[in-house]
mmCIF file of the N, C-alpha and C atoms, coordinates in Angstrom:
data_MODEL
# 
_entry.id   MODEL 
# 
loop_
_atom_site.group_PDB 
_atom_site.id 
_atom_site.type_symbol 
_atom_site.label_atom_id 
_atom_site.label_alt_id 
_atom_site.label_comp_id 
_atom_site.label_asym_id 
_atom_site.label_entity_id 
_atom_site.label_seq_id 
_atom_site.pdbx_PDB_ins_code 
_atom_site.Cartn_x 
_atom_site.Cartn_y 
_atom_site.Cartn_z 
_atom_site.occupancy 
_atom_site.B_iso_or_equiv 
_atom_site.pdbx_formal_charge 
_atom_site.auth_seq_id 
_atom_site.auth_comp_id 
_atom_site.auth_asym_id 
_atom_site.auth_atom_id 
_atom_site.pdbx_PDB_model_num 
ATOM 1   N N  . MET A 1 1  ? 11.557  4.860   17.108 1.00 0.00 ? 1  MET A N  1 
ATOM 2   C CA . MET A 1 1  ? 10.725  5.088   15.573 1.00 0.00 ? 1  MET A CA 1 
ATOM 3   C C  . MET A 1 1  ? 9.196   5.157   15.895 1.00 0.00 ? 1  MET A C  1 
ATOM 4   N N  . SER A 1 2  ? 8.507   5.660   14.827 1.00 0.00 ? 2  SER A N  1 
ATOM 5   C CA . SER A 1 2  ? 7.091   5.808   15.098 1.00 0.00 ? 2  SER A CA 1 
ATOM 6   C C  . SER A 1 2  ? 6.376   5.573   13.584 1.00 0.00 ? 2  SER A C  1 
ATOM 7   N N  . THR A 1 3  ? 5.222   4.904   13.806 1.00 0.00 ? 3  THR A N  1 
ATOM 8   C CA . THR A 1 3  ? 4.548   4.585   12.710 1.00 0.00 ? 3  THR A CA 1 
ATOM 9   C C  . THR A 1 3  ? 3.730   5.815   11.852 1.00 0.00 ? 3  THR A C  1 
ATOM 10  N N  . GLU A 1 4  ? 3.787   6.178   10.631 1.00 0.00 ? 4  GLU A N  1 
ATOM 11  C CA . GLU A 1 4  ? 3.110   7.222   10.116 1.00 0.00 ? 4  GLU A CA 1 
ATOM 12  C C  . GLU A 1 4  ? 2.041   6.463   9.041  1.00 0.00 ? 4  GLU A C  1 
ATOM 13  N N  . LEU A 1 5  ? 0.719   6.922   9.305  1.00 0.00 ? 5  LEU A N  1 
ATOM 14  C CA . LEU A 1 5  ? -0.253  6.314   8.329  1.00 0.00 ? 5  LEU A CA 1 
ATOM 15  C C  . LEU A 1 5  ? -0.426  7.063   7.084  1.00 0.00 ? 5  LEU A C  1 
ATOM 16  N N  . HIS A 1 6  ? -0.409  6.794   5.975  1.00 0.00 ? 6  HIS A N  1 
ATOM 17  C CA . HIS A 1 6  ? -0.704  7.356   4.666  1.00 0.00 ? 6  HIS A CA 1 
ATOM 18  C C  . HIS A 1 6  ? -1.597  6.899   3.747  1.00 0.00 ? 6  HIS A C  1 
ATOM 19  N N  . GLN A 1 7  ? -2.058  7.440   3.097  1.00 0.00 ? 7  GLN A N  1 
ATOM 20  C CA . GLN A 1 7  ? -3.277  7.057   1.819  1.00 0.00 ? 7  GLN A CA 1 
ATOM 21  C C  . GLN A 1 7  ? -2.523  6.931   0.718  1.00 0.00 ? 7  GLN A C  1 
ATOM 22  N N  . GLY A 1 8  ? -2.827  6.003   -0.020 1.00 0.00 ? 8  GLY A N  1 
ATOM 23  C CA . GLY A 1 8  ? -2.294  5.816   -1.545 1.00 0.00 ? 8  GLY A CA 1 
ATOM 24  C C  . GLY A 1 8  ? -3.546  5.163   -2.269 1.00 0.00 ? 8  GLY A C  1 
ATOM 25  N N  . ILE A 1 9  ? -3.005  4.912   -3.538 1.00 0.00 ? 9  ILE A N  1 
ATOM 26  C CA . ILE A 1 9  ? -3.903  4.494   -4.595 1.00 0.00 ? 9  ILE A CA 1 
ATOM 27  C C  . ILE A 1 9  ? -3.119  3.090   -5.106 1.00 0.00 ? 9  ILE A C  1 
ATOM 28  N N  . LEU A 1 10 ? -3.970  2.235   -4.964 1.00 0.00 ? 10 LEU A N  1 
ATOM 29  C CA . LEU A 1 10 ? -3.372  0.875   -5.653 1.00 0.00 ? 10 LEU A CA 1 
ATOM 30  C C  . LEU A 1 10 ? -3.260  0.889   -7.442 1.00 0.00 ? 10 LEU A C  1 
ATOM 31  N N  . LYS A 1 11 ? -1.703  0.668   -7.608 1.00 0.00 ? 11 LYS A N  1 
ATOM 32  C CA . LYS A 1 11 ? -1.518  0.563   -8.978 1.00 0.00 ? 11 LYS A CA 1 
ATOM 33  C C  . LYS A 1 11 ? -1.070  -0.824  -9.869 1.00 0.00 ? 11 LYS A C  1 
ATOM 34  N N  . VAL A 1 12 ? -1.004  -1.748  -8.705 1.00 0.00 ? 12 VAL A N  1 
ATOM 35  C CA . VAL A 1 12 ? -0.374  -2.950  -9.069 1.00 0.00 ? 12 VAL A CA 1 
ATOM 36  C C  . VAL A 1 12 ? -0.676  -3.933  -8.246 1.00 0.00 ? 12 VAL A C  1 
ATOM 37  N N  . TRP A 1 13 ? -1.546  -4.852  -8.360 1.00 0.00 ? 13 TRP A N  1 
ATOM 38  C CA . TRP A 1 13 ? -1.594  -6.181  -7.590 1.00 0.00 ? 13 TRP A CA 1 
ATOM 39  C C  . TRP A 1 13 ? -1.351  -7.427  -8.142 1.00 0.00 ? 13 TRP A C  1 
ATOM 40  N N  . ASP A 1 14 ? -0.569  -7.992  -6.907 1.00 0.00 ? 14 ASP A N  1 
ATOM 41  C CA . ASP A 1 14 ? 0.004   -9.174  -7.118 1.00 0.00 ? 14 ASP A CA 1 
ATOM 42  C C  . ASP A 1 14 ? -0.723  -10.355 -6.149 1.00 0.00 ? 14 ASP A C  1 
ATOM 43  N N  . GLY A 1 15 ? -1.335  -11.112 -6.601 1.00 0.00 ? 15 GLY A N  1 
ATOM 44  C CA . GLY A 1 15 ? -2.322  -11.927 -5.897 1.00 0.00 ? 15 GLY A CA 1 
ATOM 45  C C  . GLY A 1 15 ? -1.533  -13.208 -5.514 1.00 0.00 ? 15 GLY A C  1 
ATOM 46  N N  . VAL A 1 16 ? -0.258  -13.402 -6.169 1.00 0.00 ? 16 VAL A N  1 
ATOM 47  C CA . VAL A 1 16 ? 0.345   -14.694 -6.161 1.00 0.00 ? 16 VAL A CA 1 
ATOM 48  C C  . VAL A 1 16 ? 1.159   -14.302 -4.663 1.00 0.00 ? 16 VAL A C  1 
ATOM 49  N N  . ASN A 1 17 ? 1.831   -13.311 -4.635 1.00 0.00 ? 17 ASN A N  1 
ATOM 50  C CA . ASN A 1 17 ? 2.993   -12.941 -3.601 1.00 0.00 ? 17 ASN A CA 1 
ATOM 51  C C  . ASN A 1 17 ? 2.309   -11.966 -2.653 1.00 0.00 ? 17 ASN A C  1 
ATOM 52  N N  . TRP A 1 18 ? 0.900   -11.768 -2.774 1.00 0.00 ? 18 TRP A N  1 
ATOM 53  C CA . TRP A 1 18 ? -0.011  -10.679 -1.808 1.00 0.00 ? 18 TRP A CA 1 
ATOM 54  C C  . TRP A 1 18 ? 1.081   -9.455  -1.434 1.00 0.00 ? 18 TRP A C  1 
ATOM 55  N N  . LYS A 1 19 ? 1.252   -8.711  -2.649 1.00 0.00 ? 19 LYS A N  1 
ATOM 56  C CA . LYS A 1 19 ? 2.075   -7.737  -2.545 1.00 0.00 ? 19 LYS A CA 1 
ATOM 57  C C  . LYS A 1 19 ? 1.223   -6.383  -3.632 1.00 0.00 ? 19 LYS A C  1 
ATOM 58  N N  . ALA A 1 20 ? 1.722   -5.281  -3.233 1.00 0.00 ? 20 ALA A N  1 
ATOM 59  C CA . ALA A 1 20 ? 1.018   -4.260  -4.003 1.00 0.00 ? 20 ALA A CA 1 
ATOM 60  C C  . ALA A 1 20 ? 2.083   -3.117  -4.224 1.00 0.00 ? 20 ALA A C  1 
ATOM 61  N N  . ASP A 1 21 ? 1.787   -2.656  -5.613 1.00 0.00 ? 21 ASP A N  1 
ATOM 62  C CA . ASP A 1 21 ? 2.515   -1.301  -6.005 1.00 0.00 ? 21 ASP A CA 1 
ATOM 63  C C  . ASP A 1 21 ? 1.599   -0.116  -5.709 1.00 0.00 ? 21 ASP A C  1 
ATOM 64  N N  . VAL A 1 22 ? 2.067   0.812   -5.078 1.00 0.00 ? 22 VAL A N  1 
ATOM 65  C CA . VAL A 1 22 ? 0.917   2.021   -4.577 1.00 0.00 ? 22 VAL A CA 1 
ATOM 66  C C  . VAL A 1 22 ? 1.617   3.220   -4.828 1.00 0.00 ? 22 VAL A C  1 
ATOM 67  N N  . GLN A 1 23 ? 0.749   4.141   -5.243 1.00 0.00 ? 23 GLN A N  1 
ATOM 68  C CA . GLN A 1 23 ? 1.346   5.548   -5.210 1.00 0.00 ? 23 GLN A CA 1 
ATOM 69  C C  . GLN A 1 23 ? 0.671   6.511   -4.088 1.00 0.00 ? 23 GLN A C  1 
ATOM 70  N N  . LEU A 1 24 ? 1.474   7.215   -3.445 1.00 0.00 ? 24 LEU A N  1 
ATOM 71  C CA . LEU A 1 24 ? 1.082   7.776   -2.429 1.00 0.00 ? 24 LEU A CA 1 
ATOM 72  C C  . LEU A 1 24 ? 0.350   9.095   -2.946 1.00 0.00 ? 24 LEU A C  1 
ATOM 73  N N  . THR A 1 25 ? -0.671  9.437   -2.103 1.00 0.00 ? 25 THR A N  1 
ATOM 74  C CA . THR A 1 25 ? -1.677  10.492  -2.478 1.00 0.00 ? 25 THR A CA 1 
ATOM 75  C C  . THR A 1 25 ? -1.142  11.555  -2.342 1.00 0.00 ? 25 THR A C  1 
ATOM 76  N N  . GLY A 1 26 ? -1.002  12.353  -3.115 1.00 0.00 ? 26 GLY A N  1 
ATOM 77  C CA . GLY A 1 26 ? -0.481  13.705  -3.228 1.00 0.00 ? 26 GLY A CA 1 
ATOM 78  C C  . GLY A 1 26 ? 0.881   13.688  -3.804 1.00 0.00 ? 26 GLY A C  1 
ATOM 79  N N  . SER A 1 27 ? 1.552   12.533  -4.369 1.00 0.00 ? 27 SER A N  1 
ATOM 80  C CA . SER A 1 27 ? 2.795   12.596  -4.728 1.00 0.00 ? 27 SER A CA 1 
ATOM 81  C C  . SER A 1 27 ? 2.825   11.976  -6.289 1.00 0.00 ? 27 SER A C  1 
ATOM 82  N N  . LEU A 1 28 ? 2.866   12.502  -7.302 1.00 0.00 ? 28 LEU A N  1 
ATOM 83  C CA . LEU A 1 28 ? 3.078   11.875  -8.597 1.00 0.00 ? 28 LEU A CA 1 
ATOM 84  C C  . LEU A 1 28 ? 4.388   11.186  -8.668 1.00 0.00 ? 28 LEU A C  1 
ATOM 85  N N  . GLN A 1 29 ? 5.397   11.247  -7.962 1.00 0.00 ? 29 GLN A N  1 
ATOM 86  C CA . GLN A 1 29 ? 6.706   10.590  -8.301 1.00 0.00 ? 29 GLN A CA 1 
ATOM 87  C C  . GLN A 1 29 ? 6.751   9.339   -7.281 1.00 0.00 ? 29 GLN A C  1 
ATOM 88  N N  . LEU A 1 30 ? 6.367   9.531   -6.183 1.00 0.00 ? 30 LEU A N  1 
ATOM 89  C CA . LEU A 1 30 ? 6.514   8.568   -5.013 1.00 0.00 ? 30 LEU A CA 1 
ATOM 90  C C  . LEU A 1 30 ? 5.836   7.233   -5.033 1.00 0.00 ? 30 LEU A C  1 
ATOM 91  N N  . TRP A 1 31 ? 6.461   6.069   -5.601 1.00 0.00 ? 31 TRP A N  1 
ATOM 92  C CA . TRP A 1 31 ? 5.501   4.921   -5.645 1.00 0.00 ? 31 TRP A CA 1 
ATOM 93  C C  . TRP A 1 31 ? 6.356   3.789   -4.796 1.00 0.00 ? 31 TRP A C  1 
ATOM 94  N N  . LEU A 1 32 ? 5.765   3.079   -4.113 1.00 0.00 ? 32 LEU A N  1 
ATOM 95  C CA . LEU A 1 32 ? 6.063   1.970   -3.136 1.00 0.00 ? 32 LEU A CA 1 
ATOM 96  C C  . LEU A 1 32 ? 5.754   0.614   -4.045 1.00 0.00 ? 32 LEU A C  1 
ATOM 97  N N  . LYS A 1 33 ? 6.982   -0.215  -4.212 1.00 0.00 ? 33 LYS A N  1 
ATOM 98  C CA . LYS A 1 33 ? 6.698   -1.390  -4.945 1.00 0.00 ? 33 LYS A CA 1 
ATOM 99  C C  . LYS A 1 33 ? 6.950   -2.415  -3.907 1.00 0.00 ? 33 LYS A C  1 
ATOM 100 N N  . ALA A 1 34 ? 6.206   -3.664  -4.419 1.00 0.00 ? 34 ALA A N  1 
ATOM 101 C CA . ALA A 1 34 ? 6.228   -4.774  -3.809 1.00 0.00 ? 34 ALA A CA 1 
ATOM 102 C C  . ALA A 1 34 ? 5.970   -4.766  -2.293 1.00 0.00 ? 34 ALA A C  1 
ATOM 103 N N  . VAL A 1 35 ? 5.052   -3.869  -1.985 1.00 0.00 ? 35 VAL A N  1 
ATOM 104 C CA . VAL A 1 35 ? 4.459   -3.690  -0.604 1.00 0.00 ? 35 VAL A CA 1 
ATOM 105 C C  . VAL A 1 35 ? 3.672   -4.830  -0.102 1.00 0.00 ? 35 VAL A C  1 
ATOM 106 N N  . PRO A 1 36 ? 4.001   -5.235  1.238  1.00 0.00 ? 36 PRO A N  1 
ATOM 107 C CA . PRO A 1 36 ? 3.016   -6.479  1.827  1.00 0.00 ? 36 PRO A CA 1 
ATOM 108 C C  . PRO A 1 36 ? 1.749   -5.945  2.024  1.00 0.00 ? 36 PRO A C  1 
ATOM 109 N N  . VAL A 1 37 ? 0.463   -6.668  1.721  1.00 0.00 ? 37 VAL A N  1 
ATOM 110 C CA . VAL A 1 37 ? -0.776  -6.717  2.069  1.00 0.00 ? 37 VAL A CA 1 
ATOM 111 C C  . VAL A 1 37 ? -1.050  -7.601  3.150  1.00 0.00 ? 37 VAL A C  1 
ATOM 112 N N  . ALA A 1 38 ? -2.165  -6.771  4.159  1.00 0.00 ? 38 ALA A N  1 
ATOM 113 C CA . ALA A 1 38 ? -2.624  -7.594  5.126  1.00 0.00 ? 38 ALA A CA 1 
ATOM 114 C C  . ALA A 1 38 ? -3.351  -8.687  4.586  1.00 0.00 ? 38 ALA A C  1 
ATOM 115 N N  . ARG A 1 39 ? -3.143  -9.841  5.202  1.00 0.00 ? 39 ARG A N  1 
ATOM 116 C CA . ARG A 1 39 ? -3.684  -11.062 4.551  1.00 0.00 ? 39 ARG A CA 1 
ATOM 117 C C  . ARG A 1 39 ? -5.147  -11.178 5.074  1.00 0.00 ? 39 ARG A C  1 
ATOM 118 N N  . ASP A 1 40 ? -5.781  -10.356 5.827  1.00 0.00 ? 40 ASP A N  1 
ATOM 119 C CA . ASP A 1 40 ? -7.071  -10.164 5.967  1.00 0.00 ? 40 ASP A CA 1 
ATOM 120 C C  . ASP A 1 40 ? -7.934  -9.302  5.032  1.00 0.00 ? 40 ASP A C  1 
ATOM 121 N N  . ILE A 1 41 ? -7.287  -8.705  4.182  1.00 0.00 ? 41 ILE A N  1 
ATOM 122 C CA . ILE A 1 41 ? -7.902  -7.981  2.953  1.00 0.00 ? 41 ILE A CA 1 
ATOM 123 C C  . ILE A 1 41 ? -8.150  -9.090  1.789  1.00 0.00 ? 41 ILE A C  1 
ATOM 124 N N  . ALA A 1 42 ? -9.457  -9.298  1.526  1.00 0.00 ? 42 ALA A N  1 
ATOM 125 C CA . ALA A 1 42 ? -9.945  -10.009 0.598  1.00 0.00 ? 42 ALA A CA 1 
ATOM 126 C C  . ALA A 1 42 ? -9.121  -9.618  -0.829 1.00 0.00 ? 42 ALA A C  1 
ATOM 127 N N  . ALA A 1 43 ? -8.896  -10.686 -1.586 1.00 0.00 ? 43 ALA A N  1 
ATOM 128 C CA . ALA A 1 43 ? -8.103  -10.429 -2.935 1.00 0.00 ? 43 ALA A CA 1 
ATOM 129 C C  . ALA A 1 43 ? -9.260  -9.600  -3.937 1.00 0.00 ? 43 ALA A C  1 
ATOM 130 N N  . ILE A 1 44 ? -10.218 -10.063 -3.733 1.00 0.00 ? 44 ILE A N  1 
ATOM 131 C CA . ILE A 1 44 ? -11.406 -9.180  -4.696 1.00 0.00 ? 44 ILE A CA 1 
ATOM 132 C C  . ILE A 1 44 ? -11.484 -7.867  -4.479 1.00 0.00 ? 44 ILE A C  1 
ATOM 133 N N  . GLU A 1 45 ? -11.003 -7.336  -3.184 1.00 0.00 ? 45 GLU A N  1 
ATOM 134 C CA . GLU A 1 45 ? -11.012 -5.983  -2.878 1.00 0.00 ? 45 GLU A CA 1 
ATOM 135 C C  . GLU A 1 45 ? -9.977  -5.114  -3.633 1.00 0.00 ? 45 GLU A C  1 
ATOM 136 N N  . MET A 1 46 ? -8.704  -5.977  -3.851 1.00 0.00 ? 46 MET A N  1 
ATOM 137 C CA . MET A 1 46 ? -7.368  -5.359  -4.573 1.00 0.00 ? 46 MET A CA 1 
ATOM 138 C C  . MET A 1 46 ? -7.530  -4.790  -5.776 1.00 0.00 ? 46 MET A C  1 
ATOM 139 N N  . VAL A 1 47 ? -8.427  -3.995  -6.124 1.00 0.00 ? 47 VAL A N  1 
ATOM 140 C CA . VAL A 1 47 ? -8.960  -3.531  -7.596 1.00 0.00 ? 47 VAL A CA 1 
ATOM 141 C C  . VAL A 1 47 ? -7.930  -2.165  -7.943 1.00 0.00 ? 47 VAL A C  1 
ATOM 142 N N  . VAL A 1 48 ? -7.077  -2.407  -9.231 1.00 0.00 ? 48 VAL A N  1 
ATOM 143 C CA . VAL A 1 48 ? -6.392  -0.985  -9.164 1.00 0.00 ? 48 VAL A CA 1 
ATOM 144 C C  . VAL A 1 48 ? -7.325  0.041   -9.372 1.00 0.00 ? 48 VAL A C  1 
ATOM 145 N N  . GLY A 1 49 ? -6.987  1.268   -8.719 1.00 0.00 ? 49 GLY A N  1 
ATOM 146 C CA . GLY A 1 49 ? -7.347  2.370   -8.394 1.00 0.00 ? 49 GLY A CA 1 
ATOM 147 C C  . GLY A 1 49 ? -7.851  2.773   -7.159 1.00 0.00 ? 49 GLY A C  1 
ATOM 148 N N  . ARG A 1 50 ? -8.402  1.472   -6.437 1.00 0.00 ? 50 ARG A N  1 
ATOM 149 C CA . ARG A 1 50 ? -8.842  1.771   -5.099 1.00 0.00 ? 50 ARG A CA 1 
ATOM 150 C C  . ARG A 1 50 ? -7.902  2.586   -4.023 1.00 0.00 ? 50 ARG A C  1 
ATOM 151 N N  . LYS A 1 51 ? -8.577  3.133   -3.099 1.00 0.00 ? 51 LYS A N  1 
ATOM 152 C CA . LYS A 1 51 ? -7.777  3.726   -2.143 1.00 0.00 ? 51 LYS A CA 1 
ATOM 153 C C  . LYS A 1 51 ? -7.180  2.927   -1.010 1.00 0.00 ? 51 LYS A C  1 
ATOM 154 N N  . LEU A 1 52 ? -6.128  3.111   -0.342 1.00 0.00 ? 52 LEU A N  1 
ATOM 155 C CA . LEU A 1 52 ? -5.396  2.424   0.171  1.00 0.00 ? 52 LEU A CA 1 
ATOM 156 C C  . LEU A 1 52 ? -4.845  3.126   1.439  1.00 0.00 ? 52 LEU A C  1 
ATOM 157 N N  . ALA A 1 53 ? -4.596  2.421   2.772  1.00 0.00 ? 53 ALA A N  1 
ATOM 158 C CA . ALA A 1 53 ? -4.201  2.740   4.089  1.00 0.00 ? 53 ALA A CA 1 
ATOM 159 C C  . ALA A 1 53 ? -3.041  2.075   4.248  1.00 0.00 ? 53 ALA A C  1 
ATOM 160 N N  . ILE A 1 54 ? -1.955  3.109   3.851  1.00 0.00 ? 54 ILE A N  1 
ATOM 161 C CA . ILE A 1 54 ? -0.309  2.232   4.132  1.00 0.00 ? 54 ILE A CA 1 
ATOM 162 C C  . ILE A 1 54 ? 0.308   2.814   5.614  1.00 0.00 ? 54 ILE A C  1 
ATOM 163 N N  . ALA A 1 55 ? 0.803   1.888   6.097  1.00 0.00 ? 55 ALA A N  1 
ATOM 164 C CA . ALA A 1 55 ? 1.466   2.117   7.494  1.00 0.00 ? 55 ALA A CA 1 
ATOM 165 C C  . ALA A 1 55 ? 3.065   2.269   6.931  1.00 0.00 ? 55 ALA A C  1 
ATOM 166 N N  . LEU A 1 56 ? 3.681   3.269   7.302  1.00 0.00 ? 56 LEU A N  1 
ATOM 167 C CA . LEU A 1 56 ? 5.247   3.348   7.014  1.00 0.00 ? 56 LEU A CA 1 
ATOM 168 C C  . LEU A 1 56 ? 5.626   3.071   8.641  1.00 0.00 ? 56 LEU A C  1 
ATOM 169 N N  . PHE A 1 57 ? 6.118   1.923   8.980  1.00 0.00 ? 57 PHE A N  1 
ATOM 170 C CA . PHE A 1 57 ? 7.089   1.701   10.223 1.00 0.00 ? 57 PHE A CA 1 
ATOM 171 C C  . PHE A 1 57 ? 8.340   2.569   10.300 1.00 0.00 ? 57 PHE A C  1 
ATOM 172 N N  . ASP A 1 58 ? 9.000   2.780   9.214  1.00 0.00 ? 58 ASP A N  1 
ATOM 173 C CA . ASP A 1 58 ? 10.109  3.559   9.342  1.00 0.00 ? 58 ASP A CA 1 
ATOM 174 C C  . ASP A 1 58 ? 10.070  4.601   8.391  1.00 0.00 ? 58 ASP A C  1 
ATOM 175 N N  . PRO A 1 59 ? 9.425   5.979   8.557  1.00 0.00 ? 59 PRO A N  1 
ATOM 176 C CA . PRO A 1 59 ? 9.581   6.764   7.437  1.00 0.00 ? 59 PRO A CA 1 
ATOM 177 C C  . PRO A 1 59 ? 10.724  7.173   6.714  1.00 0.00 ? 59 PRO A C  1 
ATOM 178 N N  . SER A 1 60 ? 11.807  7.195   7.090  1.00 0.00 ? 60 SER A N  1 
ATOM 179 C CA . SER A 1 60 ? 13.099  7.191   6.384  1.00 0.00 ? 60 SER A CA 1 
ATOM 180 C C  . SER A 1 60 ? 13.484  5.873   5.498  1.00 0.00 ? 60 SER A C  1 
ATOM 181 N N  . ASN A 1 61 ? 12.481  4.890   5.756  1.00 0.00 ? 61 ASN A N  1 
ATOM 182 C CA . ASN A 1 61 ? 12.790  3.764   4.814  1.00 0.00 ? 61 ASN A CA 1 
ATOM 183 C C  . ASN A 1 61 ? 11.265  3.431   4.053  1.00 0.00 ? 61 ASN A C  1 
ATOM 184 N N  . PRO A 1 62 ? 11.074  3.943   2.852  1.00 0.00 ? 62 PRO A N  1 
ATOM 185 C CA . PRO A 1 62 ? 9.676   3.829   2.220  1.00 0.00 ? 62 PRO A CA 1 
ATOM 186 C C  . PRO A 1 62 ? 9.522   2.190   1.863  1.00 0.00 ? 62 PRO A C  1 
ATOM 187 N N  . ASP A 1 63 ? 10.779  1.425   2.185  1.00 0.00 ? 63 ASP A N  1 
ATOM 188 C CA . ASP A 1 63 ? 10.549  -0.167  1.757  1.00 0.00 ? 63 ASP A CA 1 
ATOM 189 C C  . ASP A 1 63 ? 9.994   -0.736  3.006  1.00 0.00 ? 63 ASP A C  1 
ATOM 190 N N  . ASP A 1 64 ? 9.977   0.003   4.131  1.00 0.00 ? 64 ASP A N  1 
ATOM 191 C CA . ASP A 1 64 ? 9.332   -0.777  5.299  1.00 0.00 ? 64 ASP A CA 1 
ATOM 192 C C  . ASP A 1 64 ? 7.979   -0.488  5.858  1.00 0.00 ? 64 ASP A C  1 
ATOM 193 N N  . ALA A 1 65 ? 6.994   -0.918  4.848  1.00 0.00 ? 65 ALA A N  1 
ATOM 194 C CA . ALA A 1 65 ? 5.718   -0.341  4.755  1.00 0.00 ? 65 ALA A CA 1 
ATOM 195 C C  . ALA A 1 65 ? 4.675   -1.584  4.648  1.00 0.00 ? 65 ALA A C  1 
ATOM 196 N N  . ALA A 1 66 ? 3.450   -1.573  4.686  1.00 0.00 ? 66 ALA A N  1 
ATOM 197 C CA . ALA A 1 66 ? 2.539   -2.502  4.757  1.00 0.00 ? 66 ALA A CA 1 
ATOM 198 C C  . ALA A 1 66 ? 0.917   -1.858  4.471  1.00 0.00 ? 66 ALA A C  1 
ATOM 199 N N  . VAL A 1 67 ? 0.372   -2.642  3.740  1.00 0.00 ? 67 VAL A N  1 
ATOM 200 C CA . VAL A 1 67 ? -1.048  -1.944  3.330  1.00 0.00 ? 67 VAL A CA 1 
ATOM 201 C C  . VAL A 1 67 ? -1.748  -2.654  4.203  1.00 0.00 ? 67 VAL A C  1 
ATOM 202 N N  . ILE A 1 68 ? -2.762  -1.802  5.079  1.00 0.00 ? 68 ILE A N  1 
ATOM 203 C CA . ILE A 1 68 ? -3.136  -2.355  5.893  1.00 0.00 ? 68 ILE A CA 1 
ATOM 204 C C  . ILE A 1 68 ? -5.041  -1.980  5.852  1.00 0.00 ? 68 ILE A C  1 
ATOM 205 N N  . ALA A 1 69 ? -5.469  -1.751  4.678  1.00 0.00 ? 69 ALA A N  1 
ATOM 206 C CA . ALA A 1 69 ? -6.789  -1.220  4.531  1.00 0.00 ? 69 ALA A CA 1 
ATOM 207 C C  . ALA A 1 69 ? -7.040  -0.711  3.016  1.00 0.00 ? 69 ALA A C  1 
ATOM 208 N N  . VAL A 1 70 ? -8.325  -1.127  2.568  1.00 0.00 ? 70 VAL A N  1 
ATOM 209 C CA . VAL A 1 70 ? -8.670  -0.520  1.496  1.00 0.00 ? 70 VAL A CA 1 
ATOM 210 C C  . VAL A 1 70 ? -10.062 -0.174  1.456  1.00 0.00 ? 70 VAL A C  1 
ATOM 211 N N  . TRP A 1 71 ? -10.407 0.902   0.501  1.00 0.00 ? 71 TRP A N  1 
ATOM 212 C CA . TRP A 1 71 ? -11.845 1.461   0.505  1.00 0.00 ? 71 TRP A CA 1 
ATOM 213 C C  . TRP A 1 71 ? -11.990 2.113   -0.905 1.00 0.00 ? 71 TRP A C  1 
ATOM 214 N N  . THR A 1 72 ? -13.373 2.342   -0.880 1.00 0.00 ? 72 THR A N  1 
ATOM 215 C CA . THR A 1 72 ? -13.638 2.762   -2.300 1.00 0.00 ? 72 THR A CA 1 
ATOM 216 C C  . THR A 1 72 ? -13.615 4.414   -2.240 1.00 0.00 ? 72 THR A C  1 
# 
C-alpha cells in the first residue's frame, strides 16, 4: 500500500472534533467528509477556502485520509 499526496480546498472546519470537509483540487464532485486534521495545525489556520495537503493512505478508500498541511 502506498500513500498519495493530494491538494484540496477546505470547505468545512469542525474545530470541536478536529475534522475537515475538503474538496480535492481539480474535482468538482469529489469531497472528503470528516477528514482528521493533524493536531499540530493551529485552529486559526483552518479558514474556509484555504489550500490543504491531504494524505490518502489507501487510494481505493477516500475515507482513509488526513489533512497534513495548510497554506494560502
